[in-house]
C-alpha positions in Angstrom: -2.5 1.8 20.8 -0.4 -1.1 20.0 -1.3 -2.2 16.4 -0.1 -4.9 14.4 0.1 -4.1 10.9 0.8 -6.7 8.2 1.4 -5.7 4.6 3.8 -7.3 2.7 4.8 -4.3 0.3 7.9 -2.7 2.3 7.7 1.0 0.9 4.0 0.8 1.9 4.8 -0.9 5.2 7.4 1.6 5.8 5.1 4.6 5.2 2.2 3.9 7.1 4.3 2.3 10.2 6.0 6.0 10.1 2.2 7.7 10.6 1.0 5.7 12.8 4.3 6.3 14.9 4.0 9.7 14.3 0.4 9.9 15.7 1.1 8.4 19.2 0.9 4.3 18.6 3.0 1.3 19.0 3.4 -0.1 15.9 4.9 -3.9 15.3 5.1 -4.1 11.2 5.2 -7.5 9.5 5.8 -8.0 5.7 3.6 -11.7 5.9 0.6 -13.3 7.1 3.0 -16.2 8.8 4.8 -13.2 10.9 1.8 -11.8 12.0 0.3 -14.9 13.3 3.8 -15.2 15.3 3.3 -11.8 16.8 -0.4 -12.3 17.3 1.0 -15.6 19.7 3.6 -13.6 21.3 2.0 -10.0 22.0 -0.8 -8.6 23.0 -2.4 -6.0 20.4 -5.8 -3.4 20.3 -5.8 -3.2 16.3 -4.9 -5.2 13.7 -4.3 -3.9 10.7 -4.0 -7.1 8.2 -3.3 -6.7 4.2 -6.0 -9.0 2.1 -4.1 -9.7 -0.6 -0.8 -10.7 1.0 0.7 -13.6 -0.9 0.8 -17.8 0.9 -1.5 -16.2 3.9 -4.3 -13.8 3.1 -5.4 -11.5 5.5 -8.5 -13.0 6.3 -7.1 -16.3 6.7 -4.9 -14.9 9.5 -8.0 -13.6 11.3 -9.5 -16.8 11.0 -6.8 -18.6 12.4 -6.4 -16.2 15.0 -10.0 -15.6 16.3 -10.4 -20.0 16.5 -7.1 -19.9 18.8 -7.9 -17.4 21.2 -9.9 -18.0 24.5 -9.9 -14.1 25.0 -11.6 -11.4 23.3 -9.7 -10.3 19.9 -8.8 -7.3 19.2 -10.3 -5.1 17.2 -9.2 -6.4 12.9 -9.3 -4.2 9.8 -9.2 -5.2 6.8 -7.2 -3.8 4.2 -7.7 -4.4 0.6 -6.8 -2.5 -2.6 -9.8 -4.6 -4.7 -11.9 -1.9 -2.8 -15.2 -3.2 -4.2 -18.5 -3.6 -2.0 -18.7 -6.9 -3.1 -15.0 -7.5 -1.3 -16.2 -5.2 1.3 -19.3 -7.6 1.9 -17.1 -10.9 2.2 -15.0 -9.5 4.2 -17.0 -7.8 6.9 -19.0 -11.4 7.0 -15.9 -13.2 7.8 -15.9 -10.8 11.1 -13.4 -8.3 10.2 -15.0 -5.3 12.5 -14.5 -2.9 8.7 -12.8 -2.3 5.6 -10.6 0.3 4.4 -9.0 0.4 0.9 -5.7 1.1 -0.5 -3.7 3.1 -0.7 -4.7 5.2 2.7 -6.4 8.1 3.2 -4.5 9.8 6.5 -7.8 11.4 7.6 -9.8 8.9 7.0 -7.4 5.7 8.5 -7.3 8.1 11.6 -10.7 8.9 12.4 -11.3 5.1 11.7 -8.9 4.0 14.6 -10.5 6.6 16.6 -14.1 5.8 16.6 -13.0 1.7 16.9 -10.7 3.0 20.0 -13.3 4.8 21.6 -16.0 1.7 21.2 -17.7 3.7 18.3 -18.7 1.9 15.1 -16.1 2.9 12.5 -17.5 6.0 10.3 -18.8 6.1 6.8 -16.3 6.1 3.8 -16.0 9.3 2.1 -16.4 9.1 -1.6 -13.2 9.8 -2.9 -11.4 9.1 0.5 -8.4 7.0 -0.7 -6.2 8.6 -2.3 -3.0 8.9 -3.0 -0.7 8.3 0.0 2.0 11.1 -1.3 0.5 14.3 -3.5 1.9 15.3 -6.2 4.1 18.1 -5.4 7.3 17.1 -4.1 6.9 19.4 -1.2 4.2 17.1 -0.4 5.8 14.4 -0.5 7.8 15.2 1.7 5.6 16.7 4.4 3.5 12.8 4.0 6.8 11.8 5.3 7.0 14.1 8.5 10.0 16.0 6.3 11.9 13.5 6.2 13.9 13.5 3.2 16.1 10.6 3.4 13.2 8.3 4.3 11.6 9.8 0.8 14.7 9.0 -1.3 14.9 5.5 0.6 11.5 4.6 -0.9 12.2 6.2 -4.8 16.0 4.4 -5.1 14.4 1.1 -3.5 11.6 1.4 -6.1 13.5 2.0 -8.6 16.2 -0.6 -7.9 13.0 -3.6 -8.0 11.7 -1.9 -10.7 13.2 -3.9 -13.5 12.5 -7.3 -11.5 8.9 -6.2 -11.4 8.4 -5.0 -15.0 10.0 -8.6 -16.3 7.4 -10.5 -13.7 4.8 -9.0 -15.2 5.8 -9.7 -18.4 6.5 -13.2 -18.1 2.9 -13.8 -16.5 1.5 -12.6 -19.8 3.9 -14.5 -22.1 3.5 -18.0 -19.9 -0.4 -16.8 -19.4 -0.2 -16.9 -15.2 -3.2 -14.7 -14.8 -3.3 -15.0 -10.4 0.3 -14.4 -11.2 -0.2 -11.2 -13.3 -3.3 -9.9 -11.1 -1.1 -10.0 -7.9 2.3 -8.7 -9.2 0.4 -5.7 -11.0 -1.8 -5.4 -7.4 1.9 -4.7 -5.8 3.0 -2.4 -8.2 -0.3 -0.1 -8.4 0.4 0.2 -4.7 4.1 1.4 -4.9 3.2 3.6 -7.7 0.6 5.2 -5.8 3.5 5.9 -2.9 4.2 8.6 -5.7 0.9 9.9 -7.0 2.2 8.3 -10.3 -2.0 7.8 -10.6 -2.1 7.3 -14.9 0.7 4.1 -14.5 -1.5 3.2 -10.9 -4.7 3.3 -13.4 -3.1 0.6 -15.6 -2.1 -1.7 -13.2 -5.4 -1.7 -11.8 -6.4 -2.9 -15.9 -3.9 -5.5 -15.6 -4.4 -6.8 -12.2 -8.5 -7.0 -14.0 -7.1 -8.7 -17.0 -5.2 -11.1 -15.5 -8.0 -11.8 -12.9 -9.8 -12.9 -16.3 -7.1 -14.5 -18.0 -7.6 -11.9 -20.7 -3.7 -11.8 -22.2 -4.4 -10.5 -25.4 -5.4 -7.1 -24.3 -2.8 -7.4 -21.4 0.2 -7.2 -23.3 -1.5 -4.1 -24.3 -2.0 -2.5 -21.4 2.0 -3.8 -20.5 3.6 -2.0 -23.2 1.0 0.7 -22.1 2.7 0.8 -18.7 5.8 0.5 -20.1 6.2 4.1 -21.9 4.2 5.7 -18.7 7.0 4.4 -16.2 9.6 5.8 -18.5 8.1 8.9 -18.4 8.1 8.8 -14.4 12.1 7.5 -14.3 13.5 10.9 -14.5 11.1 12.5 -11.3 11.6 9.3 -9.0 15.3 9.6 -9.9 15.0 13.3 -8.4 13.4 11.8 -5.2 15.7 9.3 -4.9 18.2 12.1 -4.9 17.3 14.0 -2.3 19.6 14.7 0.8 18.9 16.1 4.4 21.4 19.7 3.9 21.2 20.7 7.3 19.8 19.5 11.5 18.0 16.7 12.2 14.1 16.5 10.8 14.8 19.2 8.4 14.2 18.3 4.6 16.5 19.1 1.7 15.6 20.1 -1.6 17.2 18.7 -4.9 19.4 21.8 -7.1 16.3 20.8 -9.5 12.6 20.9 -8.4 10.9 17.6 -9.2 7.6 17.5 -11.2 4.9 15.8 -10.2 5.5 12.1 -10.8 2.0 11.4 -11.7 1.1 10.8 -15.3 -2.2 10.3 -17.3 -2.7 7.8 -19.4 -3.1 9.3 -22.9 
């Protein structure tokens, strides 16, 4: 199928695009709602995967705009959301999306949804706990999740570590200056990136910060941010080991670091 995937998180976008292409789909991946609209006006797609939390133009705003412009039948539209609650699902379905999936993705759930929609059937029921981390905790599993591409895993880890100080500064600034919407948005984005590395403890704290930003509870947010900094500090040695992965043999052969990293996941104490 021809799939348009819109998501502002570059690491998540790259990994999902890789998986979809390796399962036989043709994918155009874009970074925001404006790019999604441009692609939709220039090309034909079978399925739209639209992230609802994109800054600027959300996925639902893209979908509303393209439905109002198209005379031909609209493609199948799937809303992607990190606010994976029943209320959010109902809201998005009422806006005309064919189904809703949560972030981070579970491969089997995503693939089953696409197969069902391609065959004209209703999307399969969601399984309890279906939305688990994209990368499993063991490094060998992490490599398997990216098709054994050690260079991709290393590139994702290097990008994350490079952007991390600025993302933490943005969170701290939002708390200090009591910008609830900014705090919620930044925490949501960081949560998605952490989930790629199965950093469940840190991702859970980001989820707290996301909710605290929405409720403008900055006193509690300051406490949670301090816990986040500590948890991420514990993750960084393993993330640096991921970043050091290198290909040592022929194309497609995963390499392993000299020192085998432990699970990057960390439980909040």
